[in-house]
C-alpha positions in Angstrom: -7.2 16.7 -9.1 -5.6 14.4 -12.4 -2.5 15.9 -9.9 -3.6 14.1 -7.4 -2.9 10.3 -9.5 -0.1 11.9 -11.4 1.9 12.5 -8.6 0.2 9.8 -6.3 1.2 6.9 -8.8 4.7 8.7 -8.9 5.7 7.8 -5.4 4.7 4.3 -5.7 6.7 3.4 -8.6 10.1 5.8 -7.4 9.3 4.5 -3.9 9.0 0.2 -5.9 12.3 2.3 -7.9 14.1 1.9 -4.6 13.5 -0.7 -3.2 15.0 -2.6 -6.4 17.7 -0.7 -5.7 18.5 -1.8 -2.3 18.5 -4.5 -2.8 20.7 -4.5 -5.5 23.2 -2.4 -2.9 23.2 0.5 -4.2 21.2 2.0 -0.4 22.4 5.8 -1.4 20.5 5.8 -4.9 17.3 3.9 -2.7 17.4 7.5 0.1 17.9 9.2 -3.1 14.3 7.4 -5.0 13.2 7.4 -1.4 13.0 11.2 -1.5 11.8 11.8 -4.6 8.7 9.3 -3.9 8.3 11.5 -0.9 8.0 15.3 -3.0 5.8 13.7 -5.1 3.1 12.1 -2.0 3.6 15.9 0.2 2.6 16.6 -4.4 -0.5 14.7 -4.2 -0.7 15.6 0.0 -0.8 18.4 -1.0 -3.7 19.1 -4.5 -5.7 16.5 -1.7 -5.8 19.8 1.2 -6.9 22.1 -1.9 -9.9 20.0 -2.7 -10.8 18.9 0.6 -9.8 22.7 1.5 -12.4 23.5 -1.5 -15.7 22.2 -0.3 -15.7 23.5 3.1 -17.5 21.0 4.5 -20.7 21.5 2.6 -20.4 19.1 0.7 -20.0 20.7 -2.5 -17.9 18.4 -3.9 -19.8 15.8 -5.7 -17.7 11.8 -5.0 -17.2 10.7 -8.6 -15.9 7.9 -9.4 -12.1 9.9 -10.5 -11.6 10.8 -7.1 -12.4 8.2 -5.1 -9.8 6.6 -8.0 -7.8 9.3 -7.0 -8.0 9.0 -3.3 -7.3 5.3 -4.4 -4.0 6.1 -5.4 -2.7 8.4 -2.7 -3.6 6.2 -0.5 -2.8 2.9 -1.7 1.1 5.1 -2.1 1.7 6.1 1.3 1.4 2.3 2.0 3.0 1.3 0.1 5.4 4.6 0.3 5.3 2.9 4.1 6.7 -0.7 3.9 9.1 -0.1 1.1 11.1 2.5 2.8 10.5 -0.9 5.9 12.2 -2.8 3.6 14.6 -0.6 2.5 16.3 -1.2 6.4 15.9 -4.8 6.0 17.7 -5.3 3.1 20.8 -2.9 5.0 21.1 -4.2 8.2 21.5 -7.5 6.1 23.9 -6.6 4.3 
């Protein structure tokens, strides 16, 4: 579960770092950082998929505050990444 939290957080913070680079006009760095963000998010999603598969749809896994927290991190990171990608595109068009 910690892999889900760590990778989700890494994806989100790297996406925001990419936005900072785009604001400074360094779109190559922004693109590279967004790729790093994508890879971290993919790893987080892989961890989540393993958790779901281990449950086998039978309710074996307890819903704990940590699990809810981990899923929150994943979902907010996915949303942040999508919005940052749009903002970077807008910055690129304006410059």
